[in-house]
C-alpha positions, -999 to +999 in steps of 0.1 A: +331-142-221+294-149-220+265-124-217+232-128-200+202-118-219+175-098-202+138-105-202+118-089-230+098-058-221+063-065-209+036-060-236+009-035-227-026-049-228-047-034-254-080-020-243-110-038-257-127-019-285-164-010-282-174-033-310-158-063-294-188-065-270-210-072-301-191-104-308-202-121-277-223-152-286-245-149-256-258-115-268-267-128-302-284-159-287-305-136-264-314-113-292-325-143-313-347-157-286-363-123-280-371-119-317-386-154-319-410-146-290-418-112-305-429-131-336-452-152-314-466-120-298-473-104-332-488-135-346-511-137-315-522-101-319-524-097-357-524-133-369-554-151-382-569-184-369-566-218-383-602-229-392-610-265-401-643-278-412-653-315-414-677-330-439-703-332-412-703-294-407-683-293-375-659-263-373-629-260-352-608-228-347-573-226-333-552-194-330-522-195-353-501-182-325-503-217-308-485-233-337-459-205-339-454-208-301-446-245-304-419-239-330-406-209-310-403-231-279-384-258-298-361-232-314-355-215-281-341-248-268-318-251-298-305-215-297-300-217-260-281-249-263-257-236-289-256-200-278-251-203-241-228-233-238-192-227-228-165-244-248-137-259-227-106-239-226-075-256-239 
C-alpha cells in the first residue's frame, strides 16, 4: 500500500523590520552625495581663498570652494555609479 504525501504548510512571510530600510544602498548613496555638496557649501561660506603671487607682482585669487566643487562633482559621479546601479537578478 502506498501513501501520498501532502504539500508542506505555507510559510508566513515575515514583516520587514524597521532597520531593514537603512540597509538600502540608494539611501546611503544619496546621503553621501548630500554630505559632499554640504562640504562644498561650507567651504564656500567659511573657506579661505587660494592666493597666488607671481615674481612680477601679479596676484590672482580663486575661492577654494571651486576646487572642492570639482572634486565633489567627480565623486558624485562615482558614488552615483556604484550606489544607484541595479545588479541583475539571478
